[in-house]
C-alpha positions as CSV (number, residue, x, y, z in Angstrom):
1,M,18.6,3.0,11.9
2,P,18.2,-0.7,11.2
3,R,19.1,-1.6,7.6
4,E,18.7,-5.0,6.0
5,D,20.4,-6.2,2.8
6,I,17.7,-7.7,0.6
7,S,17.2,-9.2,-2.9
8,F,14.2,-10.1,-5.0
9,Q,13.4,-11.5,-8.4
10,T,11.8,-9.6,-11.2
11,S,9.1,-11.1,-13.4
12,D,11.7,-11.9,-16.0
13,N,14.0,-13.6,-13.4
14,V,16.6,-10.8,-12.8
15,T,17.9,-10.5,-9.3
16,L,17.7,-7.0,-7.9
17,R,19.5,-6.1,-4.7
18,G,19.1,-3.3,-2.2
19,W,18.4,-2.2,1.4
20,F,15.3,-2.3,3.6
21,Y,15.0,0.3,6.3
22,K,12.8,0.1,9.4
23,P,12.0,2.5,12.2
24,A,13.9,1.6,15.4
25,A,10.9,0.2,17.2
26,V,8.4,-1.8,15.1
27,S,5.4,-3.4,16.7
28,S,3.1,-3.9,13.7
29,A,3.1,-3.9,9.9
30,L,3.9,-0.4,8.5
31,P,3.5,1.4,5.2
32,C,6.4,1.1,2.8
33,L,8.0,3.5,0.3
34,V,9.7,1.9,-2.7
35,M,12.7,3.9,-4.0
36,A,15.1,3.7,-7.0
37,H,17.5,6.1,-8.5
38,G,17.7,7.9,-11.9
39,F,19.8,7.6,-15.0
40,S,22.8,5.3,-14.2
41,A,22.9,6.3,-10.5
42,L,23.3,3.9,-7.6
43,K,21.5,3.6,-4.3
44,E,24.6,4.8,-2.5
45,M,24.2,8.1,-4.2
46,D,22.2,9.8,-1.4
47,L,19.2,7.4,-1.4
48,D,20.4,6.1,1.9
49,Q,20.2,9.6,3.3
50,F,16.5,9.9,2.1
51,A,15.5,6.5,3.4
52,E,17.2,7.0,6.8
53,H,15.5,10.4,7.2
54,F,12.1,9.0,6.3
55,S,12.3,5.9,8.5
56,S,13.7,7.7,11.5
57,T,11.1,10.4,11.4
58,L,7.9,8.6,10.3
59,P,6.4,5.1,11.0
60,L,7.5,4.1,7.6
61,M,9.6,1.3,6.0
62,C,11.7,2.1,2.9
63,L,12.8,-0.4,0.2
64,V,15.8,1.0,-1.8
65,Y,17.2,-1.0,-4.7
66,D,19.7,-0.7,-7.6
67,N,18.2,-0.7,-11.1
68,R,19.0,-3.8,-13.1
69,G,22.5,-3.8,-14.6
70,F,23.7,-1.3,-12.1
71,G,25.4,-1.4,-8.7
72,D,24.6,-4.6,-6.8
73,S,21.8,-5.7,-9.1
74,D,22.1,-8.3,-11.9
75,S,21.4,-7.8,-15.6
76,Q,19.3,-10.2,-17.6
77,E,21.2,-13.2,-18.9
78,G,22.8,-12.4,-22.2
79,Q,22.1,-8.7,-21.9
80,P,24.8,-6.0,-21.2
81,R,25.2,-4.2,-17.9
82,H,24.7,-0.4,-17.8
83,E,21.8,-0.5,-20.2
84,I,18.8,1.6,-19.4
85,I,15.4,0.6,-20.9
86,P,12.5,2.5,-19.3
87,A,10.0,-0.4,-19.9
88,H,12.2,-2.7,-17.9
89,Q,12.7,-0.3,-15.1
90,T,9.0,0.5,-14.7
91,S,8.2,-3.2,-14.6
92,D,10.9,-3.6,-11.9
93,Y,9.2,-1.0,-9.8
94,S,6.0,-3.1,-9.8
95,D,8.1,-6.2,-8.9
96,A,9.6,-4.3,-6.0
97,I,6.1,-3.5,-4.8
98,T,5.3,-7.2,-5.0
99,Y,8.4,-8.0,-2.9
100,A,7.4,-5.4,-0.3
101,Q,3.9,-6.8,-0.1
102,S,5.3,-10.3,0.5
103,R,7.0,-9.1,3.7
104,T,5.1,-9.7,7.0
105,D,6.4,-6.4,8.4
106,V,4.9,-4.3,5.6
107,N,1.2,-3.3,5.4
108,K,0.6,-4.6,1.8
109,D,-2.2,-2.1,1.3
110,K,-0.1,0.9,2.0
111,I,2.7,1.1,-0.6
112,G,4.1,4.4,-2.0
113,I,6.7,5.0,-4.7
114,W,9.5,7.6,-4.9
115,G,11.6,8.4,-8.0
116,S,14.0,11.1,-9.1
117,S,15.1,12.3,-12.6
118,Y,14.6,9.3,-14.9
119,S,12.9,7.3,-12.2
120,G,10.9,10.4,-11.4
121,G,9.3,9.8,-14.7
122,H,9.0,6.1,-14.0
123,V,6.9,6.6,-10.9
124,L,4.4,8.7,-12.8
125,W,3.9,5.8,-15.2
126,V,3.8,3.1,-12.4
127,G,1.5,5.2,-10.2
128,A,-1.0,5.4,-13.0
129,V,-1.0,1.8,-14.2
130,D,-0.3,-0.1,-10.9
131,R,-3.3,0.6,-8.7
132,R,-1.6,-0.9,-5.7
133,V,0.3,2.4,-5.3
134,K,-1.1,4.6,-2.7
135,A,1.2,7.6,-3.1
136,V,3.6,9.0,-5.8
137,L,6.6,11.1,-4.8
138,C,8.2,12.5,-7.9
139,Q,11.4,14.5,-7.9
140,V,13.0,16.5,-10.8
141,P,11.4,14.1,-13.2
142,C,12.0,13.3,-16.9
143,V,8.3,13.7,-18.0
144,D,8.4,13.9,-21.9
145,G,11.2,12.6,-24.0
146,W,9.7,14.0,-27.2
147,A,9.6,17.5,-25.8
148,N,13.2,17.2,-24.4
149,F,14.4,15.8,-27.8
150,H,13.0,18.8,-29.7
151,R,14.3,21.2,-27.1
152,L,17.8,19.9,-27.7
153,V,18.0,19.1,-31.4
154,R,17.7,21.6,-34.2
155,P,14.8,21.0,-36.5
156,D,17.0,20.7,-39.6
157,F,18.8,17.8,-38.0
158,V,15.7,15.7,-37.5
159,P,15.2,14.2,-41.1
160,G,18.8,13.0,-41.2
161,M,18.5,11.5,-37.7
162,N,15.3,9.6,-38.7
163,Q,17.4,7.9,-41.4
164,L,20.1,7.2,-38.9
165,F,17.5,5.5,-36.6
166,Q,16.7,3.1,-39.4
167,D,20.4,2.5,-40.2
168,D,21.1,1.7,-36.5
169,R,18.3,-0.8,-36.2
170,L,19.6,-2.6,-39.3
171,A,23.1,-2.7,-37.8
172,R,21.9,-4.1,-34.5
173,A,19.9,-6.7,-36.4
174,A,23.2,-7.7,-38.1
175,G,24.6,-8.6,-34.7
176,K,26.9,-5.8,-33.8
177,P,27.9,-5.7,-30.1
178,A,26.5,-3.1,-27.8
179,G,28.8,0.0,-27.7
180,V,29.2,2.1,-24.6
181,I,29.7,5.8,-24.0
182,P,30.4,8.0,-21.0
183,V,27.6,9.2,-18.8
184,V,29.5,12.5,-18.3
185,D,32.6,14.2,-19.7
186,A,34.6,17.2,-18.5
187,D,34.5,18.5,-22.0
188,A,30.9,19.4,-22.9
189,H,31.9,19.3,-26.6
190,K,32.6,15.5,-26.4
191,P,29.9,12.8,-26.6
192,S,28.3,12.0,-23.2
193,A,24.8,10.9,-22.1
194,L,24.3,13.8,-19.7
195,P,26.2,16.8,-21.2
196,T,25.6,19.4,-18.5
197,P,28.2,20.9,-16.0
198,D,26.1,19.9,-12.9
199,S,25.8,16.3,-14.2
200,F,29.6,16.1,-14.5
201,E,30.1,17.5,-11.0
202,F,27.6,15.2,-9.4
203,F,28.7,12.0,-11.0
204,T,32.4,12.5,-10.8
205,A,32.2,13.3,-7.1
206,W,30.4,10.0,-6.6
207,A,32.8,8.1,-8.8
208,E,35.6,8.7,-6.3
209,K,33.6,7.2,-3.4
210,S,31.4,4.5,-4.9
211,N,31.5,1.7,-7.5
212,W,29.6,3.9,-10.0
213,K,30.9,3.4,-13.5
214,N,31.0,6.2,-16.1
215,E,29.4,4.3,-18.9
216,V,26.1,3.3,-20.4
217,T,25.3,1.4,-23.5
218,V,24.5,3.5,-26.5
219,K,21.0,2.1,-26.5
220,S,20.6,4.0,-23.2
221,Y,22.0,7.2,-24.6
222,V,20.2,10.5,-24.1
223,N,21.7,12.8,-26.7
224,S,22.0,16.5,-27.3
225,E,22.9,18.8,-30.2
226,L,26.6,18.9,-29.1
227,N,26.7,15.1,-29.2
228,L,25.4,15.1,-32.8
229,Q,28.2,17.4,-33.9
230,Y,30.8,15.1,-32.5
231,A,29.2,11.7,-33.2
232,S,31.8,11.0,-35.9
233,T,34.5,11.0,-33.3
234,L,33.2,7.9,-31.6
235,S,35.0,4.6,-32.1
236,P,33.3,2.0,-34.4
237,A,32.1,0.0,-31.4
238,A,30.2,3.0,-30.1
239,N,29.3,4.8,-33.3
240,D,25.6,3.9,-33.2
241,P,23.9,6.1,-30.6
242,W,20.9,6.8,-32.7
243,L,18.5,4.2,-31.5
244,S,19.0,5.5,-28.0
245,I,17.8,8.9,-29.1
246,E,14.8,7.2,-30.7
247,A,14.1,5.4,-27.5
248,F,14.4,8.5,-25.4
249,R,12.3,10.5,-27.9
250,E,9.5,7.9,-27.6
251,Y,9.5,7.8,-23.8
252,N,6.6,9.8,-22.5
253,P,6.0,8.8,-18.8
254,S,3.6,11.8,-18.2
255,A,1.2,10.5,-20.8
256,H,-0.7,8.8,-18.0
257,I,-0.2,11.6,-15.4
258,H,-4.0,12.4,-15.3
259,H,-4.6,8.7,-14.5
260,V,-2.5,8.8,-11.3
261,S,-5.5,10.3,-9.5
262,P,-7.1,9.5,-7.1
263,T,-3.7,8.4,-5.8
264,P,-2.0,11.5,-4.3
265,L,0.9,13.0,-6.2
266,L,3.8,15.2,-4.9
267,M,5.9,16.6,-7.7
268,T,9.2,18.4,-6.8
269,I,10.6,20.5,-9.6
270,A,13.9,22.5,-9.6
271,E,13.4,26.1,-10.6
272,N,16.6,26.1,-12.8
273,D,16.7,22.6,-14.2
274,T,18.6,22.3,-17.4
275,L,18.7,18.5,-17.5
276,T,14.9,17.9,-17.2
277,P,13.7,21.4,-18.1
278,T,11.5,23.1,-15.5
279,D,8.8,24.3,-17.9
280,I,8.3,20.9,-19.4
281,S,7.7,19.4,-15.9
282,L,5.4,22.3,-14.9
283,E,3.3,21.6,-18.0
284,A,3.0,18.0,-17.1
285,Y,2.0,18.8,-13.5
286,S,-0.8,21.0,-14.9
287,R,-2.3,17.9,-16.5
288,A,-2.4,15.9,-13.3
289,F,-5.7,15.7,-11.4
290,E,-6.3,16.2,-7.7
291,P,-5.1,15.4,-5.1
292,K,-1.7,16.8,-6.0
293,R,1.0,19.0,-4.6
294,L,3.7,21.0,-6.3
295,H,7.0,21.8,-4.6
296,I,9.4,24.2,-6.3
297,L,13.0,23.5,-5.2
298,K,15.6,26.3,-5.3
299,G,18.6,25.6,-7.6
300,G,19.2,23.0,-10.3
301,H,18.6,19.4,-11.1
302,F,21.0,17.9,-8.5
303,D,20.4,20.4,-5.6
304,G,17.8,18.4,-3.7
305,Y,20.1,15.4,-3.0
306,S,22.4,16.9,-0.3
307,G,23.3,20.0,1.5
308,P,20.9,22.7,2.7
309,N,18.4,21.9,0.0
310,F,18.2,18.3,1.1
311,E,16.9,19.5,4.5
312,K,14.3,21.7,2.8
313,N,13.3,19.1,0.3
314,S,13.0,16.3,2.8
315,M,11.0,18.4,5.2
316,V,8.4,19.0,2.4
317,L,8.3,15.3,1.8
318,L,7.8,14.6,5.5
319,R,5.2,17.3,5.9
320,V,3.2,15.8,3.0
321,S,3.6,12.4,4.5
322,N,2.1,13.7,7.7
323,A,-1.1,14.3,5.7
324,A,-1.7,10.7,6.2
325,A,-5.3,10.7,4.9
326,L,-3.8,11.1,1.5
327,L,-0.4,9.4,1.9
328,F,-0.4,5.8,2.9
329,A,-2.2,5.7,6.2
330,R,-4.6,7.7,8.4
331,E,-2.7,6.6,11.4
332,F,0.2,9.0,10.4
333,V,-2.0,11.8,11.5
334,A,-2.6,10.3,14.9
335,H,1.1,9.6,15.2
336,H,2.1,13.1,14.2
337,A,-0.9,15.1,15.4
338,D,1.4,17.6,17.0
339,T,3.6,18.0,13.9
340,E,3.5,21.4,12.3
341,I,1.8,21.7,9.0
342,Q,3.0,24.9,7.2
343,D,2.8,27.6,9.9
344,G,0.4,25.9,12.4
345,K,-0.7,22.7,14.0
346,G,-2.4,20.4,11.6
347,S,-5.5,18.3,12.0
348,E,-6.3,15.5,9.6
349,E,-8.6,17.9,7.7
350,D,-5.9,20.6,7.6
351,A,-3.4,18.1,6.3
352,E,-5.7,17.0,3.5
353,E,-6.3,20.6,2.5
354,H,-2.6,21.3,2.6
355,I,-1.6,18.6,0.2
356,R,-4.3,19.6,-2.3
357,T,-3.0,23.2,-2.6
C-alpha cells in the first residue's frame, strides 16, 4: 500500500507530521479520511493498520497524523511537549482537513474524519462545527468530561478540589514550570493519567516497540479518585494536577452532537468500557439526529485496535463506508455494488437504510 510521509502547518504555525495513504491504482481525485489518535497515543499505535485496511479495500485516501507535541509532530514554540489541550487538537483536525483539500489527488468536497477515545470526542465537535466534514466515524469516544468527572470523584471531595483549581491557577500565573506525570502506572494506587489495567497493558506494550513516552503535562491530566488520595506523593514540580482536572471537567465534545446532522455519524462503543464509560457514550448517541449508526463492540476500551475485534470493527466501518450515499461519495456504491450489506446484496437504497438503523 503506497504511503507518503507528509507535513502541514496549523493555523498557529505548528508543524504536524504524518502519513498519507492511497489505493494502489489512482486515476482520479478520491475522498479522504482524516485520522488522529487519542490521549497521548501515536500514529504508529495501530492507526497504520486502520488506514491500510481502508485504502486497500475502498477507493479512499487516508491522512494520518500525530497530535501536536507527540510523536513526529512539533509543539508550539515556547510550549511543552506532551501537553493535551482539546481546543488545540480540534483546531488541528480542521487544519488537517484544509491540508487534505489542498492536494490535487483528494476530492476536496468529500472529506471524512475518524477519531478514537479522546479524539473520538474531538470528531464529534469538529463534525458539528466544520461543515466541510461529510462523515464522522467515532470510536470509544470521550463524550462528556463533566459526567466522567462526577463518575470518578466522590461528591464530598468536590468543594476542596474547586479551591485547589483556584490555587493551581495562581501558581501557574506565578511562573511555575509545567510538571509531568505518567500516562499509566503498574500500581493503580499511584498517580497516573489513565489509571485502568487495560490502559497500562496497551501503552506499556507499545512503549517497547515505538517512541511513545509515558508522560503528559499535568495540565493534560485526567484524574481519578485514587489519584486524589495520592496527590501528596507527587514531587513539587508535578504537584499541581488540579487545573487539568478542571480542563477535563469542562470538556464536553458531545454538546454539539445534535448539530452533526445531516452529516452521517457512526459511533462505535465498547460494551465494557471503564475508561470512557459505556452508558455515558450511549446517552450521547441518543441525542444525535439522523443519519446515524451505532456499533456495539465486544470487550473493553482498547479491544477494537487489534486482534479478532479489529477485523469485526473494521468490517463495520467498511460496510458503512459502502453506503456511499451517506459516506463521502455515491460512487462508492457503484464501486462496491456487489459488496454484502448485512446478510444480503445491497443497493444504494439498501445501504442508506442500513446506516440509518
